[in-house]
N, C-alpha and C positions, 0 to 999 in steps of 0.2 A: 768565442763561440761563433761561428760565422753562420749566417741565415741565408737562405736560398731566395730568390726572386722568382716568384712563380709567375706562369702565365696567366695574364688577367688582373695583375696587381695593378693597383690605381695610385699614380703620382700627381701629388698636387703641391703647390708653393706659393707663397706670396699672398694669401688670402686676404689679408689686412682687414679681418672682419670688423665692422663698427655700424654705428647706427645708419648709414646710408648704403653700405655696402654689406647685405645678407644673402645674396644670391646662394654662396656656398652652403648655407644651411639646408637647402631644396636638396643638394646632392647628398649630405648627411642623413636627411631624411629618407631619402631614395635608398640608400645604403641599409639603413635599419629597418625598412619595411620589406626589402629582397628585390626591390623593383631594377636597383642596381645591384649586381652579383658580382662579388669579388672576396678573395680570401684573404687579401693584403691590401692594406692602405698606409700609403707612405706620405706624411705630412711634413714636407720639408722645411718647416720653418716659417715665420712671420704669418702664421694662420690667423692670430689676432693682432691688433693694433697695440694692443698693449695688455701684458698678462704675467702675473707671477704670483708664486705663492706667498710673498711678502707685499702684496699690494690687496688689501682687503676689499676695497671696491670694486675693482676689476672682476672679481671671482661672482661678485652678485651682478655685475653689469652683463657679464657673459654666462650666466647660471644656465641658460636653457641649453647653448652650445656645450658646455662642459658636461651637462647631465648626458647630451646627445651621443657624444664622443665615447662616454663610458658606458654607455649601453651598448653601441655599437661594438666595442672591445671585448665584450663578452663572448662575442661569437666569430670575430674578425680580428686576424692579427695586426695591430696598428703599429707602425713606427714614426714616432715624432722626434724630428732632430731640430731642436732647440734653436729659435732665430734670435735677433738682436731685437724684436719687439715681444716676444714671448719667452720666458726662460724660468729656472727653479719651478719646473712643472711636474716632477714624479709624485708629490703627495696629492695634486690636483687630479691625476690620470694614474691610479693605482693599477690598470691593467694593461697600460700602453706602455710599449718599452719606449722611453725616452732616453734620447742621446744628449748630454749637456755638450757646451762647446769644446771642452776638454777632451771628450770623446771622439770628435768629429775631427777628419772623415773616418767613418766607418766601415769597415769591409764586411761586402757581400758577395755572395756566388751567384753567377747566372746558372744556367741547366747545363751549359758545360763546364760548369766548376771552375769558371774563370773569375778572377777577381774584379768585384765592381766597387767604385768607392764612392760613398753618399754623404753630403753634407749640405747644410744650410746654404755656407759659402761666404760667410764672414769670417773664415780663419785664414792666417798667414797675410794679414793685410799690413800696411805699412804701421810702424810702432805706434806713431800718436793716435790713429784710428784704433787699432788693436785695443790700446792701453785703456782709452775712454771707453768702449766696450765692456771689457772685464770690469772697470770701477763700477758701471751700469748695472752689471749681474751680481755684484758682490751682495751677499744675503746681509751683511752688519749694515752698509748702506743704504740698500732698500729698508731694513726693518726701522732704522730710525727716520727715513723718509716717511713709512706708513705710519709711523707714530704722530709726527706732524700733521700728515693727511687727516688722520683721524679725528685731530684736535681742531681741525680748520674744517670739519665737514668736508671732506674729501674733495677738497678744491683743486688739489695738484691732482689727483688722477682726471677728474672732469676735465679739466684745463689741457691736459695730455692727449685725451682721447677726442676732446673737440678739435684739437690742432692737426691730429691726425686725420681726422675726417673727410678735411678739405684738401689734404695733402696730393701733390700731382705725383702720381704712381707710374704714370706712362711717358717713360723718357728712352731717348737713346743714347747709348754710350758710343762715342766716335773711336774707331780702331779697339773694337773690344779685345781683339786677339792680344794687344799689348797691355791690357791690365792683366792680363792672366800670366804671361809669359814669367813674370818673376816670381810666381806663387806654384807653377805647376810642377816643377821637380820636387815637390812635396807630397806629390800622387804617384806613389807606387803600383800604377794599375793600368790597364788599356783602354778603361772607359770609366769616365767619372761623370756623375750626376750630381748638379747643385742647382739652388735657387739664388735667391738674394739680389741678383742683378737686374732681373724682370726682362732681360733682352730675348729669350727664346729662340737660342741660336745654338747650331751644332757645329763644332769645331775641330780640326785636327791641329794637335799642338805636341809638337815633339814626338810624333808617331802614336800620341794618345787622343781617343776620341772624347772629347769632352761636349757634354750635353748641358745647357743651361736653360731650366725650364722657363716659361713664360709665366707672368704673375696673373693669377687668377684674377686679382683685383681689377686688372686692365682689360683682360679679355675673356672672363669667363670660361676659362679652358682648364680642365684636369687630362690625366695622360694614361691610357690603358697599356700595359706592357704586352707587347706581341713578340713572339719568337718567329723568326722565317724558317724556311727550309733548312738553312745551315744552322739554325738554332742562334742565330745572333740576336740580340736584345734590341727591339726597336719599340719607341714610344708613339701611339697613335692619338693625337690630339681630339678631344672631344668636348665640343661646346655644350653647354648647359642650354 
């Protein structure tokens, strides 16, 4: 099934919600109240610093945010592209369209019916990185880890969240284009939208328009879809 990206849709990536990063909650509250109006919300992964269906403590830690997204999903179409910090989410968000790593990139259509590929961004990585990330998402590994975590009063989850809370997320990748070239041939579309890298850059690579969203955690910025007079999809940044 191909979904269409509607005018006014909201895109956001790499929020990394934690005890010291709560600004995005205000955006969610404004969407819920109707102050921010949109028919679609695209969450491009790493919205949370650590959230999984197989990590009990994380669901209690983020209970307010989870409930808020679930309430919004009753009236607004939400697409959640799982990242490397939030995964195995389908049971947590039953009314949200959740795309796991194996489903990404996901094909959407713009209003001209052109293909747009969307992903978190941690796909088609070098072998070692990709393999480690797949292990971390494995439900059997996570179930075992959660069992141990419960036995030691969730010290593992608390330690992970604490370490991520102080992590530096604002960084610049030198020659970012060279990082993308080895994987761009996997994307068969003229427009690609990803998060993950925190760069906030738009590039042309092999005649493909590549948009990397900036990290909300770094600049408190989300993006609103605007189609120009030629019906080309553009993303307009909006600061909280």
